[in-house]
C-alpha positions, 0 to 999 in steps of 0.5 A, a space after each residue: 094959607 093953612 088954618 086950624 080946623 077948629 077956628 070958625 071962619 067963613 070963606 068968601 068966593 064965587 057961589 056958582 054960575 047962574 041958575 037954570 030956568 026952573 028955580 024949583 028944580 033940584 037937578 042943576 042944569 049948569 054948564 061946567 065953568 072955570 072954578 073961581 071960589 076958594 080951594 076945597 078943604 074937604 073932598 070925597 063923598 063921605 067927608 063932603 056929605 057929612 059936612 054938608 049935613 052938619 049944622 055946625 058947618 058953614 059951606 062956602 062952595 060945593 064943587 061937583 061935576 055933571 056926573 057926580 052931582 047926580 049921586 049927591 042930589 039925595 044929600 042936597 035934598 036931605 039938607 033942605 028937608 032939615 032946613 040947612 042953608 046951603 049954596 048952589 053947587 058949582 059945576 066944574 069940568 072933570 079935567 079941571 077938578 084936580 086944581 081944586 084939591 091937593 095933588 094926588 087927592 082921591 076926590 071922587 069929583 066932590 069937594 067942599 070949601 067950608 068953615 072949620 069946627 068949633 074949638 073944644 078942650 079937655 075941660 069941655 069933655 070932662 063937663 060933658 061926661 059929668 052926667 054919664 056913667 060910661 065915656 070913652 076918650 082916645 088920646 093920640 101922643 104924636 100920631 102924625 100920619 093923617 091916614 092913621 088919625 083918620 082911620 082911628 077916628 073912624 073906628 072911634 066913632 064906630 065903637 061909640 067913643 065920645 071924643 079924641 085928644 091930640 097935641 097941638 104941635 104934633 097932629 094933622 088938621 081935621 081936613 083933607 086926607 084925614 077927613 077922607 080917611 075918617 069917612 065922615 067921622 070928623 063931623 061926629 067926633 069932638 077933637 080937643 087939641 091940647 098943648 100939654 098931654 101930661 097935664 091933660 091926663 091929670 085933668 082927666 084923672 081929676 075928672 074921674 077918668 081911668 087912663 089906659 096906655 097901649 104899649 107892646 112892652 106891657 105884660 097885661 093885655 087888652 083882655 084885662 081891660 074893664 069895659 064901662 066907666 069913664 076911660 081914656 085910651 092913649 096911643 103913641 106914634 108909630 115906632 116910638 110909641 108913647 113918650 115916657 112921661 105919658 106912659 108913666 102918667 097912665 093908670 095902667 098899660 096894656 098890649 095886644 095879645 098877638 101870637 103870630 110871626 108879626 108881633 105888632 099892628 099898625 096904630 090904627 088897627 091896634 086902636 080898633 082892637 082896643 076900642 072894641 075891648 073897651 066898648 061897654 056894649 062889647 058882648 062878653 063870654 
């Protein structure tokens, strides 16, 4: 059953086959078994690694193969050194691994069933930013493709953004394809799901944020952005862009200074360019 990713819960299932004779060994000498635990919500090395090391996560079952566990042993050791309580891995025959994840998933023979992340709201982000001189938030207005959202999250994390805001009814879950595309950024980027983005923008303005919208119809470009301070970058969906009321609520709307035959970029690429321009650490001439 599909669940909201930010609702904390613990799934229960098979914790794995019996341990080997050396209880102190970090190398698991298990034989492949029929997986009987819960379905995995995260897969791929980076997504699984970051969740495994996130103290806010409660892992239920880690699925690996006899080959993939060898590349994950360093992560298992790192979690132990941090005092994180983690279950023993379940070794699965590589030919049966596809049954644990959605069809077509690029899983690298690593998958994890675990709890979701704690729910937060825009008000929480405003409070967290109250003692900061610089804070960058990203708001996605009905960007629904999990590949794009994951890529935006990855860029937001790379350029030092402090959080993301999405609409509850028009946003993908923080697992599966999105988490794989984000390459672990899901564990480091707080995400608030809000019912009304226009109301959220008003709250952010009252909290001292300046709101930039990105639209190809603007005359100003990202070169006019002023890095630093508390800012929100709003990005709209592919094709339609920001909805009218969202765009009207922005303090300023800018575009990318494209010059070639192709005048637009994928929303995730556009986000990366704008986030670079907004970063207070971006070197200026």
